[in-house]
C-alpha positions in Angstrom: 43.4 27.8 -40.3 42.8 24.1 -41.9 39.3 24.2 -40.5 38.4 27.7 -41.5 40.0 26.7 -45.1 37.2 23.8 -45.1 34.6 25.7 -43.9 35.1 28.5 -46.6 35.5 25.6 -49.5 32.2 24.2 -48.5 30.4 27.3 -48.2 31.7 28.3 -51.4 30.3 25.1 -53.1 27.0 25.6 -51.4 26.9 29.2 -52.9 27.7 27.9 -56.4 24.8 25.3 -55.9 22.5 27.9 -55.0 23.1 30.2 -57.7 22.6 27.0 -60.0 19.3 26.2 -58.2 18.1 29.7 -58.8 18.8 29.4 -62.5 17.0 26.3 -62.6 13.8 27.8 -61.1 13.6 30.3 -64.0 14.1 27.2 -66.5 11.6 25.2 -64.6 9.0 28.2 -64.8 9.6 28.9 -68.4 9.2 25.4 -69.5 5.7 25.1 -67.6 4.4 28.3 -68.8 5.8 28.4 -72.1 5.5 24.9 -73.2 3.5 22.9 -70.5 6.4 21.0 -69.9 6.5 19.7 -66.2 9.9 18.6 -64.6 9.8 16.2 -61.9 12.9 14.8 -59.8 12.0 11.3 -59.0 8.2 12.0 -59.1 8.6 15.3 -56.8 7.2 18.4 -58.4 10.0 20.9 -59.3 7.9 23.5 -60.4 7.0 26.4 -57.7 9.8 25.0 -55.3 12.3 27.3 -54.0 16.2 26.9 -54.7 16.9 25.3 -51.4 14.1 23.1 -52.0 15.3 21.8 -55.2 18.8 21.3 -53.7 17.2 19.1 -51.1 15.4 17.1 -53.8 18.7 16.6 -55.6 20.4 15.3 -52.2 17.4 12.7 -51.9 18.0 11.7 -55.5 21.9 11.2 -55.0 21.1 9.2 -51.8 18.4 7.2 -53.5 20.3 5.7 -56.7 23.8 6.4 -55.5 24.9 8.6 -58.6 25.8 12.3 -58.5 22.7 13.8 -60.1 23.8 17.4 -59.2 21.7 20.7 -59.3 24.2 21.5 -62.3 23.4 18.2 -64.2 19.6 19.1 -63.9 20.2 22.7 -65.0 22.4 21.7 -68.3 19.5 19.2 -69.2 16.7 21.5 -68.2 18.3 24.3 -70.6 18.8 21.8 -73.4 15.2 20.9 -73.1 14.1 24.7 -73.3 16.1 25.1 -76.5 14.0 22.4 -78.4 10.4 22.7 -79.8 8.8 20.1 -77.5 5.1 19.0 -76.8 3.3 19.3 -73.8 5.1 16.5 -71.3 6.0 15.3 -68.0 9.7 14.5 -67.6 11.3 13.0 -64.8 14.8 14.6 -64.6 15.8 11.8 -62.4 16.0 9.3 -64.8 17.2 11.4 -67.7 20.1 12.8 -65.3 20.9 9.1 -64.7 21.0 8.4 -68.3 23.1 11.4 -69.1 25.8 10.5 -66.5 26.0 7.0 -67.9 25.8 7.8 -71.6 27.2 11.4 -71.9 30.6 10.2 -73.7 28.4 9.0 -76.5 27.2 12.5 -77.5 28.8 15.8 -78.2 26.9 18.1 -75.9 23.4 18.1 -73.7 21.2 19.0 -76.5 22.0 16.3 -78.7 21.5 13.9 -75.9 17.9 15.4 -75.1 17.0 15.2 -78.7 17.9 11.8 -78.8 16.0 10.8 -75.8 12.8 13.0 -76.2 12.7 12.6 -80.0 9.1 11.2 -79.8 8.3 14.5 -78.0 9.5 17.2 -80.4 7.2 19.3 -82.5 4.8 21.6 -80.9 1.9 19.8 -82.8 2.8 16.2 -81.7 0.2 16.4 -78.9 -2.5 18.9 -79.1 -4.7 18.8 -75.9 -8.4 20.0 -75.5 -8.7 21.5 -72.0 -11.3 20.1 -69.8 -13.4 22.2 -67.7 -13.7 21.1 -63.8 -16.2 21.4 -61.3 -15.7 20.8 -57.5 -19.0 19.6 -56.1 -18.5 20.0 -52.4 -15.6 22.3 -50.7 -14.5 20.2 -47.9 -11.1 19.0 -47.0 -10.3 17.0 -50.5 -12.2 19.7 -52.3 -10.0 22.6 -51.1 -6.8 20.6 -51.6 -8.1 19.7 -55.2 -8.7 23.3 -55.8 -5.0 24.2 -54.9 -3.8 21.6 -56.9 -5.8 22.4 -59.9 -4.8 26.1 -59.8 -1.0 25.4 -59.5 -1.5 22.6 -62.3 -3.0 25.1 -64.6 0.1 26.3 -66.6 -1.2 27.4 -70.0 -4.5 26.0 -69.3 -4.3 23.1 -71.6 -5.4 20.3 -69.2 -7.7 20.7 -66.1 -9.3 24.2 -65.6 -11.2 24.7 -62.4 -14.4 26.5 -63.5 -16.6 26.4 -60.7 -17.3 25.2 -57.0 -20.6 24.1 -55.6 -21.6 24.4 -52.1 -24.9 24.8 -49.8 -24.0 28.2 -48.6 -26.6 29.8 -46.5 -25.4 33.5 -46.8 -23.7 35.8 -49.3 -21.1 36.1 -46.6 -20.3 32.5 -46.6 -18.1 32.9 -49.7 -15.5 35.1 -47.7 -15.4 31.9 -45.4 -14.8 29.6 -48.1 -11.9 31.8 -49.1 -10.5 32.1 -45.9 -10.5 28.3 -45.6 -8.8 28.0 -48.9 -6.2 30.6 -48.0 -5.0 28.9 -44.7 -4.9 25.3 -43.6 -4.1 24.1 -40.4 -2.1 21.3 -41.6 -0.8 22.4 -45.0 -0.2 25.9 -44.3 -1.0 29.1 -46.2 -1.8 28.8 -50.0 1.1 29.7 -52.1 -0.9 32.3 -54.0 -3.5 34.9 -54.0 -7.2 34.2 -53.3 -9.6 37.5 -54.2 -13.4 37.5 -53.8 -15.7 39.0 -56.4 -18.8 39.2 -54.1 -21.0 40.8 -56.9 -20.5 38.0 -59.2 -20.0 35.3 -56.7 -16.6 34.4 -57.8 -13.3 33.4 -56.4 -10.4 34.8 -58.2 -7.6 32.1 -57.2 -4.1 33.2 -59.0 -5.8 35.1 -61.7 -8.1 32.1 -62.3 -11.9 33.1 -62.0 -13.9 30.3 -60.4 -17.8 30.5 -60.0 -19.1 29.9 -56.7 -22.4 28.1 -57.3 -25.1 27.5 -54.4 -27.3 24.6 -55.1 -29.1 21.9 -53.1 -29.4 19.2 -55.9 -26.9 18.5 -58.7 -29.4 18.0 -61.4 -30.8 21.7 -60.9 -27.8 23.3 -61.9 -27.0 24.8 -65.3 -23.3 25.1 -65.9 -23.6 26.5 -69.5 -24.8 29.8 -68.2 -21.5 30.2 -66.8 -20.0 29.5 -70.0 -19.0 25.8 -68.7 -19.6 23.0 -71.0 -18.7 19.3 -71.3 -17.1 19.3 -67.7 -16.0 16.9 -65.3 -17.9 17.2 -62.0 -15.5 15.9 -59.2 -18.0 15.0 -56.3 -16.0 15.1 -52.9 -19.1 15.1 -51.0 -19.4 11.3 -50.7 -22.9 11.6 -50.3 -24.2 9.6 -53.0 -21.9 6.5 -54.1 -24.1 4.6 -56.3 -24.7 5.0 -60.2 -28.2 6.2 -59.4 -27.3 9.0 -57.3 -24.3 10.1 -59.5 -26.1 10.0 -62.5 -27.9 13.3 -61.2 -24.9 15.2 -62.1 -25.2 14.3 -65.5 -28.5 15.6 -65.6 -27.2 18.8 -65.2 -26.5 21.2 -68.3 -22.9 21.2 -69.6 -21.8 18.0 -67.5 -20.1 15.0 -69.4 -18.4 13.0 -66.7 -18.4 12.4 -63.0 -15.8 11.3 -60.6 -16.2 10.3 -57.0 -13.8 10.9 -54.4 -14.7 7.7 -52.3 -15.3 4.1 -53.1 -17.9 3.8 -55.8 -20.7 1.2 -55.2 -22.1 -1.5 -57.5 -20.7 -1.3 -61.2 -18.9 2.0 -60.8 -15.1 1.6 -61.9 -12.8 2.2 -59.0 -9.8 3.5 -60.5 -6.2 3.6 -58.9 -4.1 5.8 -61.0 -1.0 3.7 -62.2 -2.8 0.3 -61.6 -5.8 -0.2 -63.4 -6.4 3.1 -65.3 -7.7 1.5 -68.5 -9.8 -1.0 -66.8 -13.3 0.6 -67.8 -15.6 0.3 -70.8 -15.6 2.8 -73.6 -18.4 5.1 -72.9 -18.4 5.1 -69.3 -19.2 8.5 -67.7 -19.1 7.8 -63.9 -16.0 6.7 -62.0 -14.7 6.4 -58.4 -10.8 7.1 -57.3 -11.6 4.7 -54.7 -10.4 5.4 -51.2 -6.9 7.0 -49.6 -6.3 3.7 -48.0 -7.0 1.9 -51.5 -4.4 4.2 -53.2 -1.9 3.6 -50.6 -1.9 -0.4 -50.4 -3.0 -1.2 -54.1 0.4 -0.2 -55.8 2.5 -2.1 -53.1 0.0 -5.3 -53.2 0.2 -5.2 -57.1 3.9 -5.2 -57.1 4.3 -7.9 -54.5 1.3 -10.2 -56.1 2.9 -9.8 -59.2 6.6 -10.6 -58.2 5.7 -13.2 -55.3 2.1 -14.2 -55.3 -0.2 -13.1 -52.5 -2.0 -16.4 -51.2 -3.9 -14.5 -48.4 -3.2 -11.6 -46.0 -4.5 -8.8 -43.5 -4.5 -5.3 -43.8 -4.5 -3.1 -40.6 -4.8 0.6 -41.2 -3.8 3.1 -38.5 -5.9 6.2 -39.9 -5.9 9.5 -38.5 -9.6 10.8 -37.2 -11.7 12.2 -39.7 -14.6 14.5 -39.9 -17.4 11.9 -39.4 -16.2 11.3 -35.9 -17.0 13.3 -32.8 -14.4 15.8 -31.5 -15.9 15.2 -28.0 -18.2 12.0 -27.0 -21.5 12.2 -28.3 -24.0 10.2 -30.2 -22.9 8.6 -33.8 -24.4 5.9 -35.5 -21.5 3.8 -35.7 -20.2 2.0 -32.9 -17.2 3.6 -31.1 -17.1 6.6 -33.4 -19.0 8.8 -31.1 -16.4 8.6 -28.7 -13.7 11.5 -28.8 -11.5 11.5 -31.7 -8.9 13.6 -30.2 -8.4 11.4 -27.1 -8.9 7.7 -28.2 -7.8 5.1 -30.3 -11.0 3.9 -31.9 -11.3 0.4 -33.7 -13.7 0.6 -36.8 -14.2 -0.9 -39.9 -12.5 -0.5 -43.3 -13.6 -1.5 -46.7 -10.3 -1.4 -48.2 -9.8 -5.1 -48.4 -13.0 -5.5 -50.3 -11.9 -2.3 -52.4 -8.5 -4.0 -53.5 -10.6 -6.7 -55.0 -12.4 -4.1 -57.4 -9.0 -3.0 -58.5 -7.0 -6.4 -58.4 -9.7 -9.1 -58.9 -7.3 -12.1 -58.6 -7.0 -10.9 -54.7 -10.8 -11.3 -54.1 -11.4 -13.1 -51.0 -7.7 -13.4 -49.8 -7.5 -10.2 -47.7 -9.3 -9.2 -44.5 -8.9 -5.7 -43.3 -9.7 -3.5 -39.9 -8.8 -0.1 -38.7 -7.9 2.0 -36.0 -8.4 5.7 -35.9 -5.8 7.5 -33.9 -5.6 11.1 -32.6 -3.7 12.7 -35.4 -5.3 15.2 -37.8 -3.4 13.7 -41.0 -1.0 11.1 -41.9 -1.8 7.5 -41.8 -0.2 4.0 -42.1 -1.1 0.6 -43.4 0.3 -2.7 -42.1 0.4 -5.4 -44.9 0.7 -8.8 -43.4 1.0 -11.3 -46.3 1.6 -14.8 -46.8 3.3 -15.1 -50.5 3.8 -18.0 -52.8 7.7 -18.4 -52.5 10.5 -17.9 -50.1 12.0 -14.7 -50.0 14.3 -12.5 -47.8 13.8 -9.0 -46.4 16.5 -7.7 -48.9 14.8 -9.5 -51.8 11.3 -7.8 -51.0 12.9 -4.3 -50.3 14.7 -4.5 -53.5 11.5 -5.5 -55.4 9.6 -2.4 -54.3 12.6 -0.3 -54.8 12.8 -1.4 -58.5 9.1 -0.6 -58.8 9.7 3.0 -57.4 12.4 3.6 -59.9 11.0 2.1 -63.1 7.7 1.2 -64.5 4.0 2.3 -64.3 4.1 2.8 -60.5 7.0 5.4 -60.1 4.5 8.2 -59.3 2.7 6.1 -56.7 5.5 4.6 -54.6 8.1 6.6 -52.7 10.8 4.3 -51.0 11.8 5.8 -48.0 15.4 4.6 -46.6 14.9 6.7 -43.4 15.4 5.1 -39.8 13.6 8.0 -38.3 10.3 8.2 -40.5 7.1 9.2 -38.7 3.8 10.1 -39.8 4.3 13.9 -40.0 7.0 13.4 -42.2 4.7 12.2 -45.0 2.3 15.1 -44.9 2.4 16.7 -48.4 4.1 13.5 -49.9 2.8 13.6 -53.6 2.8 9.6 -53.7 0.0 8.0 -52.4 2.4 5.1 -50.8 5.4 5.8 -49.0 7.1 2.4 -48.4 9.1 2.2 -45.1 11.8 -0.1 -46.2 13.6 -0.1 -42.3 10.4 -1.6 -40.8 9.8 -4.5 -43.2 9.7 -7.8 -41.5 10.2 -11.3 -43.1 9.6 -14.5 -40.9 12.1 -17.1 -40.7 10.7 -19.6 -43.1 10.7 -16.6 -45.7 6.7 -17.1 -46.3 5.2 -14.5 -44.3 6.0 -10.7 -44.8 4.9 -7.6 -42.9 5.2 -4.6 -44.9 4.6 -0.7 -43.5 3.2 1.7 -45.7 2.6 5.5 -44.8 0.3 7.8 -46.7 -0.9 11.4 -46.5 -4.6 10.4 -46.4 -5.5 13.7 -47.7 -2.9 15.3 -50.2 -1.5 11.9 -51.6 -5.2 10.7 -52.2 -6.0 13.9 -54.0 -3.1 13.9 -56.4 -4.3 10.3 -57.4 -7.8 11.6 -57.9 -6.6 14.4 -60.2 -4.3 11.9 -62.1 -7.5 9.8 -62.7 -9.2 13.0 -63.9 -6.7 13.8 -66.2 -6.8 10.1 -67.8 -10.8 10.0 -68.1 -10.6 13.6 -69.6 -8.1 12.6 -72.3 -5.5 15.3 -71.2 -2.4 13.2 -70.3 0.7 14.9 -71.5 3.5 12.6 -73.0 5.6 11.4 -70.3 9.1 10.3 -69.9 9.8 8.4 -66.4 
């Protein structure tokens, strides 16, 4: 009978939590669609997440910071936010909840607390955003993920609006194939929404958003204004042209004002890693690069370590999932080893990550070497950072440095701190953070001057999220943020 009583008691608690989570789902949706307010829980998106998913996020939050941030706490604060007139913003309920638990005795109620903490956000006219039209040039792996994200992020349409997708289709029926590839993905599963085809007008209607499908063989030949698209940002995810001369052709098209490349840019093109060097470009610049997936994974960690410990030299080895440029079966390839079957072999190849780091953190120029191993997994990669640092440290000190950076500061959206002893590559698929720091795997030499850090990354999803952060930054549609 005692065991039965405990069982019923725990089940009753769970049901109450589930009810609160269902109510929270409703409030999160209202804030998003009515006020363009996005709630996060330690960088994890709360909108379009199930009630059980929200409970799982709260379980992670409690383990991460060791404070009882329950779903009831978050619901109380979210309801208080909904009651005030607030500008478009992103609010981390992890930070807000932690502060509420520590400071609640100082306030009469949650609304008074929220008004105090978010005072600079109050007033619907405090922040006025001009929406930016977005064109996806290319519709491969990154392009389709970007489309999914742009549609899910649309809300009231005050930030980035996906207006067109440019492909090199050969027949009218190809639009249906494009739609099917958007609906279903072997790695990320079915699209959580609706995709309809308007064949007559060559449009995809994605969650009610009409997206023009444009067939073109060259960027400069397109007139976007005929589709009521103007002052647009083109996100080039083909990777065909990476220099200023090639990417400038987009700017010759009518209706385009900026270009963002989803690959490392060559020459003087600013390579931007969101959270690290967002503002390191000259005013008037109109061509940008979001660097590479590996660069976005390692630069946040390198930036923190260099700032706190000083990096004297190091080597970066990436263990990277195979990519489209490799052969499924043995066949000719212009690069060494990449012609061998990607699904059967570990393939040593080069990486430009070490040189790309220097474009984002100039002080590390010439201090790092790098190489890569492509492995037979379709997604989920790992970077091993072997670094000589400027002062003696312990494993505990190194981990605490990264943990603090993941909790507070400019890199809270970039670094996820993992405490799991069982973390493997499939676990990080769909991670919103470009860097998942494996704290359990950290190695520090006996003399304390050499550290080996393991950083996991979803080389598609995490990178695409970073790309869209850069897109928002250069488009001037960033909301107010409370992290």
